[in-house]
Every structure is written in structure tokens, then in C-alpha cells.
KEVONU-696807 format. One record per residue: x negated, y, z negated of N, C-alpha, C in turn; residue number from 1; residue in three letters; chain. Coordinates in steps of 0.05 Angstrom, whole numbers, plus 5000, padded with zeros to 4 digits. Layout:
// residues N
[[X,Y,Z],[X,Y,Z],[X,Y,Z],NUM,ALA,A]
...
// end
This chain:
// residues 304
[[4981,4975,5000],[5001,4999,5002],[4985,5023,5001],1,MET,A]
[[4965,5027,4978],[4945,5050,4980],[4929,5055,5009],2,ALA,A]
[[4921,5032,5020],[4907,5034,5047],[4929,5045,5068],3,LEU,A]
[[4954,5038,5070],[4971,5046,5088],[4973,5072,5083],4,ALA,A]
[[4972,5085,5059],[4982,5112,5054],[4957,5125,5060],5,THR,A]
[[4937,5120,5056],[4913,5130,5063],[4907,5134,5094],6,THR,A]
[[4918,5115,5107],[4916,5114,5141],[4936,5135,5147],7,THR,A]
[[4958,5135,5137],[4980,5150,5144],[4973,5179,5141],8,ARG,A]
[[4960,5187,5118],[4950,5211,5112],[4932,5222,5132],9,THR,A]
[[4913,5210,5140],[4887,5209,5156],[4904,5220,5187],10,GLY,A]
[[4923,5201,5197],[4935,5210,5217],[4944,5235,5218],11,ARG,A]
[[4966,5243,5194],[4976,5269,5197],[4959,5292,5197],12,GLU,A]
[[4932,5286,5186],[4915,5304,5183],[4904,5310,5212],13,GLY,A]
[[4895,5289,5227],[4887,5297,5252],[4910,5302,5273],14,ARG,A]
[[4934,5299,5264],[4955,5307,5284],[4956,5342,5278],15,ARG,A]
[[4954,5348,5251],[4956,5377,5249],[4934,5392,5253],16,ARG,A]
[[4910,5380,5253],[4887,5391,5267],[4892,5398,5299],17,ARG,A]
[[4904,5374,5313],[4910,5380,5340],[4928,5400,5347],18,ARG,A]
[[4949,5403,5329],[4971,5423,5335],[4956,5450,5325],19,ASP,A]
[[4940,5454,5309],[4928,5480,5306],[4909,5489,5328],20,ASP,A]
[[4899,5468,5339],[4882,5473,5363],[4900,5485,5385],21,THR,A]
[[4920,5475,5393],[4938,5477,5412],[4953,5510,5403],22,ARG,A]
[[4956,5513,5384],[4967,5536,5373],[4946,5563,5376],23,LEU,A]
[[4919,5551,5371],[4901,5571,5375],[4896,5580,5406],24,ALA,A]
[[4896,5559,5419],[4893,5567,5450],[4917,5578,5461],25,LEU,A]
[[4941,5573,5454],[4962,5591,5458],[4957,5619,5450],26,ALA,A]
[[4951,5625,5429],[4946,5653,5419],[4926,5664,5439],27,PHE,A]
[[4905,5647,5445],[4879,5660,5462],[4884,5663,5487],28,ILE,A]
[[4901,5647,5503],[4909,5646,5529],[4912,5678,5543],29,LEU,A]
[[4930,5694,5529],[4942,5713,5539],[4916,5733,5543],30,PRO,A]
[[4898,5738,5521],[4877,5752,5524],[4854,5746,5543],31,ALA,A]
[[4853,5716,5546],[4830,5708,5559],[4842,5712,5589],32,SER,A]
[[4866,5712,5598],[4877,5714,5626],[4870,5745,5631],33,ILE,A]
[[4878,5763,5610],[4872,5792,5613],[4844,5797,5615],34,GLY,A]
[[4823,5780,5601],[4793,5785,5606],[4786,5775,5629],35,LEU,A]
[[4792,5754,5645],[4785,5742,5671],[4797,5760,5694],36,ALA,A]
[[4823,5774,5690],[4832,5783,5708],[4821,5812,5713],37,MET,A]
[[4814,5831,5688],[4807,5856,5688],[4773,5864,5681],38,PHE,A]
[[4766,5836,5677],[4731,5841,5668],[4717,5822,5689],39,TYR,A]
[[4724,5795,5690],[4704,5778,5697],[4708,5787,5730],40,PHE,A]
[[4733,5775,5741],[4734,5780,5769],[4726,5809,5781],41,TRP,A]
[[4732,5832,5767],[4723,5859,5778],[4687,5852,5784],42,PRO,A]
[[4678,5843,5758],[4649,5840,5755],[4638,5825,5782],43,LEU,A]
[[4650,5796,5786],[4641,5784,5807],[4646,5797,5833],44,LEU,A]
[[4666,5807,5838],[4671,5830,5860],[4657,5850,5871],45,ARG,A]
[[4652,5863,5844],[4632,5882,5844],[4599,5875,5854],46,GLY,A]
[[4594,5852,5841],[4563,5845,5849],[4563,5835,5879],47,ILE,A]
[[4589,5824,5887],[4590,5813,5915],[4589,5837,5933],48,TYR,A]
[[4600,5861,5928],[4607,5883,5941],[4579,5901,5947],49,LEU,A]
[[4566,5894,5921],[4538,5907,5926],[4520,5899,5944],50,SER,A]
[[4522,5874,5960],[4507,5865,5980],[4524,5869,6006],51,PHE,A]
[[4542,5889,6010],[4559,5892,6033],[4564,5925,6038],52,THR,A]
[[4572,5927,6060],[4579,5959,6071],[4612,5957,6072],53,SER,A]
[[4621,5975,6059],[4650,5979,6058],[4661,6003,6050],54,TRP,A]
[[4677,6017,6065],[4688,6042,6064],[4719,6041,6063],55,ASP,A]
[[4729,6021,6057],[4757,6014,6052],[4774,6015,6086],56,LEU,A]
[[4766,6028,6106],[4777,6029,6127],[4768,6008,6147],57,LEU,A]
[[4740,6001,6138],[4730,5978,6162],[4725,5954,6148],58,SER,A]
[[4726,5931,6161],[4720,5904,6144],[4693,5906,6130],59,PRO,A]
[[4691,5892,6111],[4671,5891,6094],[4648,5870,6111],60,VAL,A]
[[4627,5887,6111],[4601,5872,6123],[4576,5868,6105],61,GLU,A]
[[4570,5846,6109],[4550,5831,6090],[4523,5846,6105],62,PHE,A]
[[4505,5858,6082],[4480,5873,6095],[4456,5865,6074],63,ILE,A]
[[4465,5845,6058],[4435,5833,6039],[4432,5854,6017],64,GLY,A]
[[4403,5860,6017],[4394,5875,6000],[4393,5902,6007],65,LEU,A]
[[4405,5909,6029],[4401,5937,6042],[4400,5962,6019],66,ASP,A]
[[4427,5957,6006],[4433,5976,5990],[4413,5982,5966],67,ASN,A]
[[4404,5958,5957],[4386,5962,5934],[4359,5976,5946],68,TYR,A]
[[4353,5969,5970],[4329,5982,5979],[4337,6011,5980],69,ARG,A]
[[4359,6017,5988],[4365,6049,5990],[4364,6059,5966],70,GLU,A]
[[4375,6044,5944],[4371,6057,5918],[4348,6062,5905],71,MET,A]
[[4331,6042,5913],[4302,6047,5902],[4290,6068,5915],72,ILE,A]
[[4300,6079,5936],[4278,6098,5950],[4300,6127,5947],73,ALA,A]
[[4323,6125,5931],[4342,6142,5930],[4329,6167,5905],74,ASP,A]
[[4322,6187,5911],[4315,6206,5891],[4340,6215,5870],75,PRO,A]
[[4364,6216,5878],[4383,6229,5868],[4391,6200,5850],76,VAL,A]
[[4390,6176,5853],[4393,6158,5830],[4374,6160,5813],77,PHE,A]
[[4351,6161,5819],[4333,6169,5796],[4332,6190,5775],78,TRP,A]
[[4338,6215,5793],[4348,6236,5774],[4368,6229,5756],79,ASN,A]
[[4389,6212,5767],[4412,6203,5749],[4403,6188,5724],80,ALA,A]
[[4385,6170,5733],[4376,6152,5708],[4360,6174,5688],81,VAL,A]
[[4344,6193,5699],[4330,6204,5677],[4349,6227,5663],82,ARG,A]
[[4369,6234,5674],[4391,6249,5664],[4405,6233,5642],83,VAL,A]
[[4413,6212,5650],[4434,6194,5630],[4408,6186,5607],84,THR,A]
[[4389,6179,5613],[4370,6174,5592],[4368,6192,5567],85,VAL,A]
[[4361,6215,5578],[4359,6243,5567],[4383,6243,5549],86,LEU,A]
[[4407,6242,5562],[4436,6243,5545],[4437,6226,5523],87,TYR,A]
[[4428,6201,5529],[4429,6177,5509],[4415,6183,5487],88,VAL,A]
[[4388,6195,5491],[4368,6197,5473],[4378,6222,5453],89,ILE,A]
[[4390,6246,5463],[4399,6268,5450],[4425,6256,5429],90,ILE,A]
[[4442,6243,5447],[4470,6242,5434],[4465,6216,5412],91,ASN,A]
[[4451,6199,5418],[4447,6176,5399],[4432,6184,5373],92,ILE,A]
[[4409,6199,5379],[4387,6206,5361],[4404,6226,5336],93,GLY,A]
[[4418,6245,5346],[4432,6268,5335],[4455,6250,5315],94,VAL,A]
[[4474,6233,5333],[4497,6218,5325],[4489,6204,5301],95,GLN,A]
[[4470,6187,5306],[4465,6165,5286],[4455,6175,5258],96,THR,A]
[[4437,6200,5260],[4427,6213,5236],[4447,6226,5218],97,VAL,A]
[[4465,6244,5232],[4490,6260,5222],[4509,6235,5214],98,VAL,A]
[[4515,6218,5227],[4532,6200,5216],[4525,6181,5187],99,ALA,A]
[[4499,6171,5188],[4485,6162,5166],[4489,6185,5142],100,LEU,A]
[[4484,6208,5146],[4485,6225,5122],[4511,6228,5111],101,VAL,A]
[[4530,6231,5131],[4559,6234,5122],[4569,6206,5108],102,LEU,A]
[[4561,6187,5120],[4567,6158,5105],[4556,6159,5075],103,ALA,A]
[[4533,6164,5075],[4519,6164,5041],[4529,6186,5027],104,VAL,A]
[[4541,6206,5040],[4552,6226,5022],[4581,6219,5013],105,LEU,A]
[[4592,6204,5036],[4621,6195,5025],[4616,6174,5003],106,MET,A]
[[4598,6155,5003],[4596,6138,4984],[4583,6148,4955],107,GLN,A]
[[4568,6166,4956],[4556,6178,4932],[4572,6198,4918],108,ARG,A]
[[4585,6215,4937],[4605,6239,4925],[4634,6235,4924],109,LEU,A]
[[4644,6219,4945],[4668,6220,4943],[4678,6192,4962],110,SER,A]
[[4699,6182,4949],[4706,6157,4968],[4741,6162,4971],111,GLN,A]
[[4746,6181,4973],[4773,6191,4980],[4784,6185,5010],112,SER,A]
[[4807,6172,5004],[4819,6164,5034],[4824,6189,5054],113,THR,A]
[[4835,6212,5035],[4839,6237,5051],[4811,6247,5067],114,LEU,A]
[[4793,6244,5056],[4764,6256,5063],[4756,6235,5089],115,LEU,A]
[[4762,6209,5086],[4755,6189,5108],[4770,6197,5131],116,ARG,A]
[[4799,6204,5124],[4814,6212,5149],[4809,6231,5163],117,GLY,A]
[[4798,6252,5150],[4788,6279,5162],[4765,6278,5176],118,LEU,A]
[[4743,6258,5169],[4719,6255,5178],[4725,6241,5206],119,VAL,A]
[[4746,6222,5207],[4753,6209,5233],[4773,6226,5250],120,LEU,A]
[[4780,6248,5243],[4798,6262,5264],[4789,6271,5286],121,THR,A]
[[4765,6279,5291],[4753,6285,5318],[4757,6260,5335],122,PRO,A]
[[4752,6237,5327],[4754,6213,5341],[4780,6209,5351],123,PHE,A]
[[4800,6220,5343],[4830,6214,5352],[4836,6232,5372],124,LEU,A]
[[4814,6256,5377],[4822,6277,5402],[4814,6259,5426],125,VAL,A]
[[4822,6263,5447],[4813,6245,5472],[4787,6263,5482],126,SER,A]
[[4769,6245,5498],[4747,6264,5509],[4755,6287,5526],127,ASN,A]
[[4773,6281,5544],[4780,6304,5560],[4792,6328,5547],128,VAL,A]
[[4804,6323,5525],[4816,6347,5511],[4794,6361,5493],129,VAL,A]
[[4775,6345,5485],[4757,6355,5469],[4732,6373,5488],130,ALA,A]
[[4729,6362,5511],[4717,6375,5530],[4729,6401,5540],131,ALA,A]
[[4749,6402,5547],[4763,6427,5551],[4768,6447,5532],132,LEU,A]
[[4766,6435,5507],[4764,6457,5482],[4739,6467,5483],133,VAL,A]
[[4719,6452,5481],[4691,6461,5482],[4683,6478,5505],134,PHE,A]
[[4696,6476,5529],[4690,6486,5551],[4707,6517,5549],135,LEU,A]
[[4722,6520,5533],[4736,6546,5529],[4718,6560,5503],136,TRP,A]
[[4712,6546,5483],[4696,6558,5465],[4670,6571,5474],137,ILE,A]
[[4656,6553,5492],[4632,6558,5500],[4629,6571,5524],138,LEU,A]
[[4649,6584,5537],[4647,6597,5564],[4628,6620,5559],139,ASP,A]
[[4616,6627,5587],[4594,6648,5583],[4606,6671,5579],140,PHE,A]
[[4632,6682,5589],[4641,6711,5587],[4662,6711,5568],141,GLN,A]
[[4680,6692,5565],[4703,6694,5546],[4704,6676,5522],142,LEU,A]
[[4684,6659,5522],[4681,6637,5500],[4675,6648,5469],143,GLY,A]
[[4686,6642,5450],[4686,6653,5425],[4655,6650,5411],144,ILE,A]
[[4643,6628,5423],[4616,6617,5415],[4595,6639,5427],145,GLY,A]
[[4596,6648,5451],[4580,6668,5459],[4585,6695,5450],146,ASN,A]
[[4610,6700,5440],[4618,6726,5422],[4604,6725,5396],147,GLN,A]
[[4604,6703,5383],[4592,6700,5357],[4560,6706,5359],148,VAL,A]
[[4547,6691,5383],[4520,6696,5389],[4513,6726,5395],149,LEU,A]
[[4533,6742,5403],[4526,6768,5408],[4533,6784,5378],150,GLU,A]
[[4550,6775,5367],[4553,6790,5339],[4528,6789,5322],151,TRP,A]
[[4516,6766,5323],[4491,6760,5307],[4466,6775,5319],152,ILE,A]
[[4466,6785,5345],[4443,6799,5360],[4431,6779,5375],153,GLY,A]
[[4443,6756,5386],[4429,6740,5405],[4446,6741,5432],154,LEU,A]
[[4424,6731,5449],[4440,6732,5483],[4454,6711,5489],155,ASP,A]
[[4477,6716,5502],[4495,6697,5512],[4482,6672,5522],156,ARG,A]
[[4493,6654,5520],[4480,6624,5535],[4496,6614,5551],157,ILE,A]
[[4492,6602,5571],[4507,6589,5598],[4508,6561,5587],158,GLY,A]
[[4521,6555,5565],[4520,6523,5551],[4528,6504,5578],159,PHE,A]
[[4546,6505,5594],[4557,6491,5612],[4540,6496,5644],160,PHE,A]
[[4527,6522,5642],[4521,6534,5671],[4495,6529,5674],161,THR,A]
[[4477,6529,5657],[4445,6529,5659],[4436,6498,5660],162,THR,A]
[[4414,6493,5679],[4400,6467,5676],[4392,6454,5649],163,GLU,A]
[[4380,6475,5631],[4368,6471,5607],[4387,6459,5590],164,ALA,A]
[[4410,6474,5583],[4431,6469,5563],[4453,6454,5573],165,TRP,A]
[[4456,6443,5595],[4480,6426,5607],[4480,6400,5590],166,ALA,A]
[[4461,6388,5595],[4464,6353,5578],[4463,6359,5551],167,ILE,A]
[[4446,6376,5535],[4448,6374,5507],[4474,6384,5499],168,PRO,A]
[[4487,6407,5508],[4513,6413,5502],[4535,6393,5507],169,THR,A]
[[4533,6376,5529],[4551,6353,5533],[4541,6332,5508],170,ILE,A]
[[4517,6328,5506],[4516,6308,5488],[4527,6317,5460],171,ALA,A]
[[4521,6342,5450],[4528,6349,5421],[4562,6354,5418],172,LEU,A]
[[4575,6358,5444],[4602,6356,5440],[4615,6328,5435],173,VAL,A]
[[4600,6308,5450],[4606,6277,5445],[4599,6269,5417],174,ASN,A]
[[4573,6281,5403],[4565,6278,5375],[4587,6287,5357],175,VAL,A]
[[4602,6307,5364],[4622,6316,5345],[4646,6300,5346],176,TRP,A]
[[4652,6286,5371],[4677,6270,5377],[4667,6240,5363],177,ARG,A]
[[4647,6235,5360],[4643,6203,5353],[4629,6202,5329],178,HIS,A]
[[4619,6223,5312],[4607,6221,5286],[4620,6211,5265],179,MET,A]
[[4646,6218,5264],[4664,6206,5241],[4666,6178,5248],180,GLY,A]
[[4673,6165,5267],[4679,6137,5274],[4651,6124,5268],181,TYR,A]
[[4631,6134,5276],[4602,6120,5268],[4597,6122,5238],182,THR,A]
[[4607,6143,5226],[4603,6147,5197],[4615,6126,5182],183,ALA,A]
[[4642,6120,5191],[4659,6102,5176],[4645,6074,5184],184,LEU,A]
[[4636,6064,5203],[4624,6041,5211],[4601,6034,5191],185,LEU,A]
[[4586,6055,5187],[4561,6057,5169],[4572,6057,5142],186,ILE,A]
[[4588,6068,5136],[4605,6069,5104],[4611,6042,5098],187,PHE,A]
[[4621,6029,5117],[4633,5999,5115],[4607,5985,5106],188,ALA,A]
[[4583,5986,5126],[4561,5970,5117],[4549,5979,5088],189,GLY,A]
[[4554,6002,5081],[4542,6009,5054],[4557,5999,5029],190,LEU,A]
[[4584,5987,5035],[4601,5978,5016],[4584,5944,5012],191,GLN,A]
[[4571,5933,5025],[4560,5912,5029],[4537,5907,5012],192,THR,A]
[[4522,5933,5004],[4501,5937,4985],[4503,5930,4960],193,ILE,A]
[[4495,5911,4944],[4507,5910,4917],[4497,5935,4899],194,PRO,A]
[[4514,5941,4883],[4507,5968,4865],[4481,5959,4846],195,PRO,A]
[[4474,5934,4841],[4456,5926,4818],[4428,5934,4833],196,THR,A]
[[4429,5939,4861],[4402,5943,4874],[4393,5967,4868],197,MET,A]
[[4415,5992,4866],[4411,6023,4858],[4403,6020,4827],198,TYR,A]
[[4421,6003,4811],[4414,6005,4785],[4386,5994,4775],199,GLU,A]
[[4375,5977,4787],[4348,5965,4788],[4327,5989,4794],200,ALA,A]
[[4332,6001,4817],[4317,6025,4824],[4316,6043,4804],201,GLY,A]
[[4337,6054,4791],[4342,6076,4774],[4327,6067,4747],202,ARG,A]
[[4323,6045,4738],[4309,6033,4718],[4282,6040,4724],203,ILE,A]
[[4274,6029,4748],[4245,6030,4755],[4238,6062,4757],204,ASP,A]
[[4257,6079,4756],[4248,6106,4758],[4247,6117,4786],205,GLY,A]
[[4261,6102,4808],[4261,6112,4832],[4279,6138,4837],206,ALA,A]
[[4270,6155,4855],[4286,6175,4859],[4308,6170,4880],207,SER,A]
[[4329,6186,4886],[4348,6182,4905],[4337,6178,4936],208,GLU,A]
[[4316,6198,4940],[4307,6198,4969],[4288,6167,4972],209,THR,A]
[[4277,6160,4948],[4261,6133,4950],[4282,6108,4951],210,ARG,A]
[[4303,6114,4936],[4323,6094,4940],[4330,6092,4970],211,MET,A]
[[4341,6114,4979],[4351,6116,5003],[4335,6100,5028],212,PHE,A]
[[4306,6107,5026],[4286,6095,5044],[4277,6068,5032],213,PHE,A]
[[4282,6061,5015],[4273,6035,5004],[4290,6012,4997],214,GLY,A]
[[4322,6018,4996],[4340,6001,4990],[4363,6006,5011],215,ILE,A]
[[4371,6029,5015],[4393,6037,5034],[4389,6031,5059],216,THR,A]
[[4371,6041,5074],[4356,6038,5100],[4352,6005,5106],217,VAL,A]
[[4335,5992,5093],[4329,5966,5101],[4351,5945,5099],218,PRO,A]
[[4369,5947,5079],[4390,5932,5077],[4415,5943,5093],219,LEU,A]
[[4415,5966,5103],[4436,5968,5126],[4428,5963,5150],220,LEU,A]
[[4404,5952,5158],[4392,5948,5183],[4413,5932,5206],221,ARG,A]
[[4426,5912,5194],[4444,5897,5212],[4465,5916,5220],222,PRO,A]
[[4479,5928,5204],[4499,5947,5209],[4488,5972,5226],223,ILE,A]
[[4469,5979,5223],[4457,6001,5243],[4446,5990,5268],224,LEU,A]
[[4434,5965,5268],[4432,5954,5293],[4455,5954,5309],225,GLY,A]
[[4479,5946,5304],[4509,5943,5314],[4514,5971,5325],226,LEU,A]
[[4516,5986,5304],[4523,6015,5311],[4505,6025,5338],227,VAL,A]
[[4484,6023,5334],[4466,6032,5354],[4470,6014,5382],228,LEU,A]
[[4477,5992,5385],[4480,5977,5403],[4507,5985,5415],229,ILE,A]
[[4525,5987,5404],[4553,5993,5416],[4551,6025,5422],230,VAL,A]
[[4538,6040,5408],[4534,6069,5413],[4521,6077,5440],231,SER,A]
[[4498,6060,5440],[4481,6063,5466],[4496,6054,5495],232,VAL,A]
[[4513,6032,5489],[4529,6021,5511],[4546,6040,5519],233,ILE,A]
[[4560,6057,5503],[4583,6077,5514],[4566,6101,5520],234,GLY,A]
[[4547,6110,5507],[4534,6129,5517],[4523,6128,5546],235,SER,A]
[[4511,6103,5556],[4503,6101,5579],[4528,6106,5605],236,PHE,A]
[[4552,6098,5593],[4576,6105,5608],[4593,6126,5607],237,GLN,A]
[[4578,6147,5596],[4592,6174,5596],[4600,6185,5623],238,VAL,A]
[[4626,6195,5623],[4635,6206,5651],[4655,6225,5643],239,PHE,A]
[[4678,6223,5630],[4696,6245,5624],[4688,6273,5619],240,ASP,A]
[[4677,6271,5598],[4663,6300,5589],[4648,6317,5616],241,THR,A]
[[4633,6297,5625],[4616,6312,5648],[4633,6321,5665],242,VAL,A]
[[4649,6303,5673],[4673,6307,5698],[4685,6331,5694],243,ALA,A]
[[4696,6335,5669],[4712,6362,5661],[4698,6383,5663],244,VAL,A]
[[4670,6385,5647],[4658,6410,5642],[4641,6419,5668],245,THR,A]
[[4624,6402,5675],[4602,6404,5694],[4602,6399,5718],246,THR,A]
[[4620,6373,5721],[4619,6361,5747],[4596,6350,5757],247,GLY,A]
[[4574,6351,5746],[4554,6338,5750],[4527,6358,5756],248,GLY,A]
[[4541,6386,5753],[4521,6408,5760],[4507,6419,5739],249,GLY,A]
[[4493,6442,5737],[4486,6455,5762],[4464,6444,5773],250,PRO,A]
[[4466,6440,5794],[4439,6431,5813],[4431,6400,5799],251,VAL,A]
[[4455,6384,5800],[4448,6353,5789],[4434,6357,5761],252,ASP,A]
[[4440,6372,5748],[4424,6373,5719],[4441,6356,5701],253,ALA,A]
[[4466,6350,5708],[4480,6336,5689],[4494,6315,5704],254,SER,A]
[[4485,6307,5728],[4493,6282,5745],[4483,6262,5731],255,ARG,A]
[[4497,6245,5711],[4494,6222,5698],[4499,6197,5720],256,VAL,A]
[[4497,6174,5713],[4494,6154,5731],[4527,6147,5739],257,LEU,A]
[[4545,6148,5719],[4574,6143,5718],[4583,6167,5742],258,GLN,A]
[[4576,6191,5739],[4586,6209,5761],[4573,6204,5786],259,VAL,A]
[[4549,6197,5789],[4541,6190,5817],[4555,6164,5832],260,TYR,A]
[[4560,6147,5811],[4577,6125,5818],[4602,6132,5830],261,ILE,A]
[[4617,6149,5816],[4643,6157,5821],[4640,6175,5847],262,TYR,A]
[[4622,6189,5852],[4619,6206,5873],[4621,6188,5897],263,ASP,A]
[[4597,6168,5899],[4593,6154,5921],[4619,6134,5924],264,LYS,A]
[[4633,6125,5908],[4657,6104,5913],[4679,6124,5922],265,ALA,A]
[[4687,6147,5905],[4711,6160,5911],[4710,6182,5926],266,PHE,A]
[[4687,6195,5928],[4677,6220,5946],[4668,6212,5971],267,GLY,A]
[[4650,6194,5973],[4640,6185,6000],[4651,6161,6011],268,GLN,A]
[[4665,6146,5990],[4677,6124,5999],[4656,6099,6010],269,PHE,A]
[[4632,6102,5999],[4612,6085,6005],[4615,6060,5981],270,ASP,A]
[[4635,6046,5982],[4639,6026,5958],[4614,6007,5958],271,PHE,A]
[[4598,5997,5979],[4577,5981,5976],[4555,5990,5962],272,GLY,A]
[[4550,6017,5967],[4529,6026,5949],[4533,6036,5926],273,TYR,A]
[[4559,6043,5921],[4565,6048,5893],[4571,6022,5875],274,ALA,A]
[[4574,6001,5886],[4575,5975,5873],[4546,5966,5864],275,SER,A]
[[4526,5971,5883],[4500,5971,5875],[4491,5983,5855],276,ALA,A]
[[4498,6012,5854],[4493,6029,5837],[4504,6017,5802],277,LEU,A]
[[4529,6009,5806],[4539,5998,5780],[4524,5971,5773],278,SER,A]
[[4519,5955,5790],[4504,5928,5784],[4476,5940,5769],279,VAL,A]
[[4463,5959,5782],[4439,5970,5765],[4442,5979,5739],280,ALA,A]
[[4469,5996,5736],[4471,6006,5711],[4477,5981,5692],281,LEU,A]
[[4491,5960,5699],[4497,5935,5686],[4470,5923,5672],282,LEU,A]
[[4449,5924,5694],[4423,5911,5685],[4409,5927,5671],283,VAL,A]
[[4409,5954,5672],[4398,5971,5650],[4408,5967,5621],284,ILE,A]
[[4437,5966,5619],[4451,5958,5595],[4445,5931,5579],285,LEU,A]
[[4445,5912,5600],[4434,5889,5587],[4402,5886,5578],286,MET,A]
[[4387,5900,5594],[4360,5903,5581],[4359,5920,5557],287,VAL,A]
[[4373,5939,5556],[4367,5956,5532],[4379,5941,5506],288,VAL,A]
[[4404,5931,5513],[4420,5915,5490],[4402,5895,5480],289,THR,A]
[[4387,5878,5491],[4368,5858,5489],[4345,5867,5469],290,PHE,A]
[[4335,5890,5482],[4313,5901,5466],[4321,5912,5439],291,LEU,A]
[[4344,5925,5438],[4356,5929,5415],[4362,5915,5399],292,GLN,A]
[[4374,5891,5401],[4377,5868,5387],[4349,5859,5381],293,TYR,A]
[[4333,5851,5391],[4306,5841,5380],[4291,5860,5363],294,ARG,A]
[[4295,5889,5370],[4275,5904,5356],[4289,5910,5328],295,ILE,A]
[[4318,5915,5324],[4332,5919,5304],[4338,5895,5286],296,THR,A]
[[4330,5871,5295],[4339,5843,5285],[4367,5845,5273],297,ARG,A]
[[4386,5851,5289],[4410,5855,5283],[4427,5832,5276],298,ALA,A]
[[4414,5810,5282],[4428,5785,5272],[4422,5775,5246],299,GLY,A]
[[4400,5789,5234],[4387,5779,5207],[4396,5797,5186],300,GLN,A]
[[4397,5789,5162],[4399,5812,5137],[4379,5803,5117],301,THR,A]
[[4377,5826,5099],[4354,5819,5078],[4370,5815,5051],302,ASP,A]
[[4398,5813,5056],[4414,5808,5028],[4416,5778,5025],303,LEU,A]
[[4396,5765,5012],[4396,5740,5007],[4391,5735,4977],304,ASN,A]
// end
């Protein structure tokens, strides 16, 4: 009798596990279909089109590596890469430092839910709206930002109309929008650090600065690695802020890769070459992500 009961229980357990598997697959299926339709299939088709010449009006013509040869010799492409890298360096550098400071201040001074909501508020504003607002604020003639500069005795600055200021201004606009979201991600990481670490540091006589660089930063490394990877991928794909404010000008000073791809595809209808540019951006992101993951050791933690 006991053996029969045990056998029946085992069968019921296996049947339950099989039912759970089917249920899990049923939940995953809709998302998997969407992922295949809107990510994997466009990716494969884009890679295929990068080896073709196609303008929507004529049939697709396979041309092999001609688009990639043209891209390597294209000075506008290399300028777009340089401009994009400059944008990423400014955006990620400033955003990470500001977000880290905000997160530490929220942890040490206040854990108010209202304060966290206020910090996140800029992220709730769309990129286009934020770009339009700052375009008005920093307008050379009518912008209140330049009026303030005049009031304090400084010259007006063409934030979006001069080559030297265009990319730094766009980068700082996006820093303003994303720093709250990044700060909350880092703040969540700070909650995983045991308070006993700081108590031990205080007992040893360590200052706040010493504990920050000796405890907080090392133990926060996996979260910082994740934040950097996500932020860098997003920064390399910047488009809307540039399209609304400068359109890639002046004189290609803010023509990032995404703007150049858009112009080739929907401005010149050279979809083959635009696809090759997209594949190049994909390769750049894969290499950068791999290097970041290895350098930051984002998959490892010192909390053992």
C-alpha cells in the first residue's frame, strides 16, 4: 500500500511539473512571437539588405560587400562615428557621476518616496518634449538661458547653432532627462550593501569619503556595470533629441550615426547602404558591450 501511494504521488508530481511547463510556455509564447516578428526578423532582413542595393522602387539587387567598401571610404560615416563617441563620453560620464551622487544622497539623507518621485520626474517627459523645451530655453535670440547669461555679464552662446556647443548641449539635455532613472537603479543597488559594512568602517575610524571609495563603489560595481552597459547602448542610439534640435548640424557637427542612417534610408532612399550602416552600429555595440562586461566584471559580486 505504501509503495502504491508513493508511486501515485510521484506520478502526480511529474504530471504537475509537465502542466507547469506547458503553462510557462503558454505565457512566454506571445512575447516570443513579438520578439521574433519585431526584432529577430527585422535584424536578419537588415543584415541581408546590407549586401544589396535597394531604393524601394526598383527590385533588390545583390551587390555583395560593395556597401561595406563604400562605408569604409565614407568620411561622413567616420565623422558620424566620432560625433557619436563624443556624445556617449559626455553623456555617460556626466550622467553616471551625477546619478551616483544623487543615489548616495537619497540613501544617506532621505529615503522619502516623494523625493524619489521628484527625482524620476524628468524621465517621464518624452525626449521630443524635453528637446523642444530646451530648444526654447537655450535659443540664441529669445531663450531665457541666454538672457540669464547676459544679466550676469557673459556673452550669448549658440548652444544648438555652433559646432563646439551642439553635441555637449544635446548630451547634457539627455543627462537631465535620464539621471533620475539612473539614480534610482543605483539607489536600488545601494540597498543590497549590508549596513554592517559601514558600521565596521565607522568603528575603524574611516571617513565618509573613505567608506564611499572603499566600500560603496567596490560593492556597487555589478550594478554600475549593468547601468553603464544599458546607458551606453541607449546613448549610441540617440536620435530624437538631435532630430528635433539641430537635425545633425551645424555642418555635421551633431550628425550622429542614427541621424546618418535615417537620412540615408528615408532621405535618400538608399536602404542597402543604410542597412550596412545599421549593421556597423550593431557590431560597435556588441564590441563595446563585451568590453564593458569584461572590464567591469558585471557578472561578479564582492558580497560573499
